[in-house]
N, CA and C of each residue as an Amber inpcrd file, in Angstrom:
protein
   318
  71.3940000  23.1890000 -21.0250000  70.9160000  22.3220000 -21.7890000
  70.1370000  21.6470000 -20.9650000  71.2560000  20.7010000 -20.1600000
  70.3130000  20.2670000 -18.7270000  68.9520000  20.6610000 -18.0540000
  69.1530000  21.9760000 -17.9190000  68.4980000  22.3990000 -17.2680000
  66.8590000  22.2600000 -17.5140000  67.2610000  23.1960000 -18.5630000
  65.7650000  23.0700000 -19.7830000  65.7140000  21.8090000 -19.8320000
  66.2520000  20.5150000 -20.3060000  66.1450000  19.6180000 -20.5470000
  64.8040000  19.2970000 -19.3540000  66.3750000  18.9650000 -17.8020000
  65.3080000  18.7620000 -16.4380000  64.2200000  19.7420000 -16.8350000
  63.3950000  20.6570000 -16.5290000  62.6420000  21.4550000 -17.0420000
  61.4870000  21.1570000 -18.1410000  61.2550000  20.8470000 -18.8900000
  60.3510000  20.3660000 -19.9600000  60.3700000  19.2100000 -19.4930000
  61.2320000  18.2170000 -18.4820000  60.5650000  16.6580000 -17.7680000
  59.8800000  17.0560000 -16.9070000  60.1710000  18.1790000 -16.1080000
  59.6370000  18.2510000 -14.6840000  58.0330000  18.6110000 -15.1110000
  58.0230000  19.6040000 -16.5770000  56.6670000  19.6890000 -16.9430000
  55.9860000  18.8110000 -17.2450000  56.3090000  18.3300000 -18.1250000
  55.6700000  16.9720000 -18.2150000  55.0020000  16.1680000 -16.9520000
  55.9300000  16.1190000 -16.0920000  55.6120000  14.8840000 -15.0780000
  54.5110000  16.2880000 -14.1840000  54.7720000  16.7310000 -14.3980000
  53.4430000  17.7500000 -13.4210000  51.8860000  17.7150000 -14.5840000
  51.8940000  17.4730000 -15.9970000  51.1980000  17.2880000 -16.6560000
  50.3750000  15.9020000 -16.2810000  51.2150000  15.5020000 -15.9840000
  50.8440000  14.4230000 -16.2240000  49.6180000  13.6070000 -14.2340000
  51.0460000  14.4910000 -13.7560000  50.0680000  14.1140000 -12.6770000
  49.0360000  14.9560000 -12.3750000  48.7870000  16.1700000 -13.2090000
  48.0460000  16.9620000 -13.2880000  46.9450000  16.1800000 -13.2910000
  46.9890000  16.0360000 -14.8380000  46.6020000  14.8920000 -15.6530000
  45.8330000  13.5560000 -14.5320000  46.3030000  12.7460000 -14.3950000
  45.7660000  11.5580000 -13.3020000  45.1420000  11.8960000 -12.2000000
  45.3850000  13.3790000 -11.2780000  44.6940000  14.1340000 -10.2000000
  43.1020000  13.9990000 -11.2220000  42.9560000  14.9460000 -11.7730000
  41.6180000  15.3850000 -13.2030000  40.7760000  13.9640000 -13.2730000
  41.7640000  12.9520000 -13.8910000  40.8910000  11.6890000 -13.8720000
  40.9130000  11.1000000 -12.8640000  41.4340000  11.0480000 -11.3310000
  40.8810000  10.4690000 -10.1420000  39.4970000  11.0810000 -10.1970000
  39.5740000  12.7630000 -10.3140000  38.5140000  13.2800000  -9.3550000
  37.0490000  13.2370000 -10.0680000  37.7000000  12.8810000 -11.5020000
  36.4610000  12.3230000 -12.6750000  35.9530000  11.8080000 -11.8360000
  36.4550000  10.9310000 -11.8620000  36.3070000   8.9440000 -11.8890000
  35.3270000   9.5650000 -10.0870000  36.0180000   9.7650000  -9.2480000
  35.5550000  10.0550000  -8.2440000  34.0410000  10.4140000  -8.3500000
  34.2590000  11.3410000  -8.8390000  33.0560000  12.1540000  -9.0270000
  31.8970000  11.4500000  -9.5000000  31.9870000  10.7620000 -10.9800000
  31.2550000   9.3910000 -11.3780000  30.8690000   8.5100000 -10.7350000
  31.6410000   8.2890000  -9.7790000  30.8390000   7.3010000  -9.0780000
  30.3090000   7.8970000  -7.4050000  30.3840000   8.8850000  -7.3370000
  29.5680000   9.7040000  -6.4000000  28.2380000   9.6790000  -6.4170000
  28.3630000  10.1090000  -8.0900000  27.2620000  10.7470000  -9.0500000
  26.0180000   9.2430000  -9.4590000  26.8600000   8.4360000  -9.1400000
  26.5560000   6.9810000  -9.6230000  25.6550000   6.4240000  -8.4790000
  26.4530000   6.6720000  -7.1430000  25.6180000   6.5000000  -5.9380000
  24.6030000   7.1620000  -5.0060000  24.2560000   8.3410000  -5.4320000
  23.3470000   9.5340000  -5.6300000  22.0650000   9.0020000  -6.1300000
  22.6280000   8.6230000  -7.9300000  21.5900000   7.7930000  -8.6590000
  21.3880000   6.7500000  -7.5910000  21.5760000   5.7790000  -7.9080000
  21.1190000   4.2380000  -6.9720000  20.3810000   5.1990000  -6.0020000
  20.9540000   5.9230000  -5.0450000  20.1430000   5.9890000  -3.7490000
  19.0050000   6.6300000  -4.3910000  18.5900000   8.0350000  -4.6000000
  17.1650000   8.3200000  -5.2140000  16.3280000   7.4430000  -5.9670000
  17.4080000   6.2070000  -7.0400000  16.0560000   5.2400000  -7.4310000
  15.3810000   4.3330000  -5.7290000  16.5290000   3.9210000  -5.4260000
  16.1860000   3.6250000  -4.0810000  14.9770000   4.2210000  -3.2520000
  15.2580000   5.4600000  -3.0950000  13.9360000   6.7970000  -2.4820000
  12.5890000   6.3570000  -3.6940000  13.1020000   6.8780000  -4.6390000
  12.6180000   6.2010000  -5.5790000  10.9100000   4.7640000  -5.6620000
  11.6950000   3.7250000  -4.7260000  10.9100000   2.3140000  -4.5880000
  10.4710000   3.0010000  -3.5990000  10.9130000   2.9710000  -2.8730000
  10.3430000   2.8450000  -1.5250000   8.9020000   4.1090000  -1.0870000
   9.4480000   4.9240000  -2.2680000   8.3030000   5.7130000  -1.8860000
   6.4770000   4.9290000  -3.4830000   7.5490000   4.4040000  -3.8680000
   5.9840000   3.6490000  -4.8550000   5.6680000   2.8790000  -3.9040000
   6.5890000   1.8730000  -3.2470000   6.2650000   1.2480000  -2.2940000
   4.5960000   1.5800000  -1.5350000   5.7090000   2.8040000  -0.7220000
   4.7080000   3.2760000   0.2010000   3.0800000   3.5010000   0.2780000
   3.3970000   4.0180000  -2.1200000   2.1090000   4.6380000  -1.8090000
   1.1370000   3.4550000  -2.3360000   1.9070000   1.8090000  -2.7450000
   1.1130000   0.6840000  -3.0260000   0.3890000   0.3640000  -2.3620000
   1.3520000   0.3660000  -0.8900000   0.8190000  -0.0350000   0.4770000
  -0.0980000   0.8010000   0.7210000  -0.1500000   2.4410000   0.8330000
  -1.1610000   3.1870000   1.3210000  -2.6690000   2.3160000  -0.0540000
  -2.7010000   2.2830000  -0.9280000  -4.1980000   2.4740000  -1.6230000
  -4.2040000   0.4350000  -1.2710000  -3.1480000   0.3010000  -1.0550000
  -3.8920000  -1.6370000  -0.2660000  -4.7400000  -1.2820000   0.6270000
  -3.9010000  -0.2320000   1.6080000  -4.5450000  -0.2110000   3.0590000
  -6.2650000   0.3510000   3.1000000  -6.3190000   1.7920000   1.5730000
  -7.6390000   2.1200000   1.3820000  -8.6090000   1.2530000   0.7260000
  -8.1210000  -0.0670000   0.1180000  -9.2070000  -1.1150000  -0.4730000
  -9.0070000  -1.3350000   0.6880000  -8.1530000  -2.0680000   1.3080000
  -8.7770000  -2.9850000   2.3580000  -9.5080000  -2.4940000   3.6110000
  -9.4870000  -1.1120000   3.5510000 -10.8990000  -0.1940000   4.9670000
 -11.6960000  -0.1950000   4.0400000 -11.5540000  -0.3190000   2.6470000
 -12.9740000   0.0410000   1.6920000 -13.6540000  -1.2810000   2.3750000
 -13.2360000  -2.3060000   2.2360000 -13.5480000  -4.0530000   2.4930000
 -13.9710000  -3.8900000   3.4780000 -13.3400000  -3.7430000   4.8700000
 -14.0010000  -3.7850000   6.3350000 -14.7680000  -2.9030000   6.5770000
 -15.3140000  -1.8260000   6.1080000 -16.3650000  -1.1390000   6.0320000
 -17.5990000  -1.4590000   4.9090000 -17.1110000  -2.2940000   3.8090000
 -18.0730000  -2.9820000   3.2510000 -19.2750000  -4.4440000   4.1050000
 -17.8600000  -5.1700000   4.2130000 -18.1990000  -6.1530000   5.0400000
 -18.8990000  -5.7040000   6.9330000 -18.5310000  -4.9030000   7.6020000
 -19.2970000  -3.9360000   8.4370000 -20.5670000  -3.9880000   8.3550000
 -20.8420000  -3.1300000   6.9160000 -22.0550000  -3.3190000   6.8910000
 -23.2060000  -4.0230000   6.7980000 -22.4980000  -4.7290000   5.5620000
 -23.1220000  -5.9960000   4.9430000 -23.4110000  -7.4470000   6.6070000
 -22.4320000  -7.5160000   7.6140000 -22.4850000  -7.8340000   8.7150000
 -23.9310000  -7.5920000   9.1800000 -24.0110000  -5.8950000   9.8510000
 -25.1000000  -5.3380000   9.9020000 -26.5740000  -5.0370000   9.2230000
 -26.5050000  -5.6820000   8.0590000 -27.9690000  -6.0260000   7.1060000
 -28.0260000  -7.6700000   7.3610000 -26.7350000  -8.4220000   7.2200000
 -27.3110000  -9.9610000   7.5660000 -27.3890000  -9.9010000   9.3290000
 -27.7180000  -9.1910000  10.0960000 -27.8240000  -8.9350000  11.2710000
 -29.9690000  -8.2940000  11.6420000 -29.7680000  -7.4730000  10.5800000
 -31.0300000  -7.3350000  11.1360000 -32.1660000  -7.6370000  10.4850000
 -31.2550000  -8.7310000   8.7900000 -32.2680000  -9.5660000   8.2370000
 -33.0500000 -10.6210000   8.9340000 -31.4500000 -11.2480000   9.7690000
 -31.6620000 -12.0270000  11.0510000 -33.1990000 -11.8210000  11.7140000
 -33.4630000 -10.4230000  12.7500000 -33.9730000  -9.9600000  13.2820000
 -35.3830000 -10.1100000  12.8510000 -35.7770000  -9.1710000  11.2330000
 -36.3580000  -8.7350000  10.5550000 -37.2300000 -10.4280000  10.7090000
 -36.6420000 -11.7290000   9.6990000 -37.2150000 -12.7840000   9.5840000
 -37.6740000 -13.8370000  10.7310000 -37.2660000 -12.7370000  12.2940000
 -36.8220000 -13.8570000  13.4690000 -38.2680000 -13.4580000  14.0930000
 -38.6800000 -11.4530000  13.6430000 -39.6130000 -10.7550000  14.4750000
 -41.1040000 -11.7690000  13.3590000 -41.0460000 -12.0380000  11.8310000
 -41.9960000 -12.4390000  10.9730000 -42.3410000 -13.6860000  11.1550000
 -41.5910000 -14.7690000  11.4630000 -41.6530000 -16.0920000  12.1550000
 -42.4820000 -16.6740000  13.6190000 -42.1360000 -14.8610000  14.3840000
 -43.2980000 -14.6960000  15.5970000 -44.5200000 -14.3610000  15.1410000
 -44.2970000 -13.9190000  14.6140000 -45.6720000 -12.8270000  13.6820000
 -46.3880000 -14.5580000  13.4940000 -45.4480000 -15.3180000  12.8750000
 -46.3150000 -16.1390000  11.6430000 -47.2910000 -17.3200000  12.6980000
 -46.0480000 -17.5120000  13.9590000 -46.4030000 -18.1240000  14.9070000
 -47.8600000 -18.1180000  16.0110000 -47.9410000 -16.5500000  15.8820000
 -48.7590000 -15.4660000  16.3770000 -50.4140000 -15.4350000  16.2310000
 -50.3210000 -15.8070000  14.6710000 -51.0250000 -15.5350000  14.2090000
 -51.5580000 -16.9130000  13.7440000 -50.8030000 -17.8950000  13.7130000
 -50.8150000 -19.2470000  13.8790000 -52.0520000 -19.5260000  14.7160000
 -51.3990000 -19.1840000  15.8250000 -51.7050000 -19.5890000  17.5760000
 -53.1470000 -19.0020000  18.0280000 -53.4700000 -17.9280000  17.0170000
 -54.8570000 -17.2490000  16.8500000 -55.8220000 -18.0420000  16.2010000
 -54.9210000 -18.1670000  14.7840000 -56.6760000 -19.0320000  14.2710000
 -56.5200000 -20.6840000  14.7810000 -56.0980000 -20.6750000  15.3000000
 -55.9160000 -22.0700000  15.5330000 -56.8050000 -22.0970000  16.9540000
 -57.0510000 -20.9340000  17.3070000 -57.6410000 -21.0770000  18.4090000
 -59.3830000 -20.5150000  18.5800000 -59.2650000 -20.1570000  17.1500000
 -60.4250000 -19.4440000  16.4010000 -61.2020000 -20.1640000  15.8500000
 -60.3780000 -21.2430000  15.0540000 -61.1740000 -21.8540000  14.7500000
 -61.7750000 -23.2430000  15.7880000 -60.9420000 -23.7250000  17.1750000
 -61.5160000 -24.3450000  18.2610000 -62.6610000 -23.8820000  18.4020000
 -62.3890000 -22.0000000  18.8160000 -64.0540000 -21.3210000  19.0870000
 -64.7260000 -22.0120000  18.6400000 -64.7910000 -22.0590000  17.3780000
 -65.6750000 -22.1960000  16.1110000 -66.0850000 -23.9730000  16.1150000
 -64.8760000 -24.2540000  16.4300000 -65.3520000 -25.7030000  16.1400000
 -66.8480000 -26.5050000  17.4130000 -66.3880000 -25.8320000  18.6400000
 -66.5650000 -25.9800000  20.1460000 -68.6250000 -25.3080000  19.8160000
 -68.7270000 -23.7550000  19.1010000 -69.7570000 -23.8210000  19.1050000
 -70.7960000 -23.7020000  17.8490000 -70.3390000 -25.4430000  17.1820000
 -71.0150000 -25.7790000  16.3890000 -72.1680000 -27.3870000  16.8530000
């Protein structure tokens, strides 16, 4: 009777140990899964930020190109203005000489 009772106790102890081991494995697995989930979420956040940075970089490049184009237009406009001003001065000089010549001949 004692050995049978000891056998039951041993069986119960083994079952309890098995249950504790199973619970530890389950807990560790859940913790591992949570850690993987956190890392995956972190990777997704990094990817998202990288994509946002790339978009900002693209927009910055476009803006820089537009600004360069505007600078070139400004330079061309300034050159055209200077050329027109020079032509106006030349025309003014021609008119002055023509006027002086007309006055001389009167």
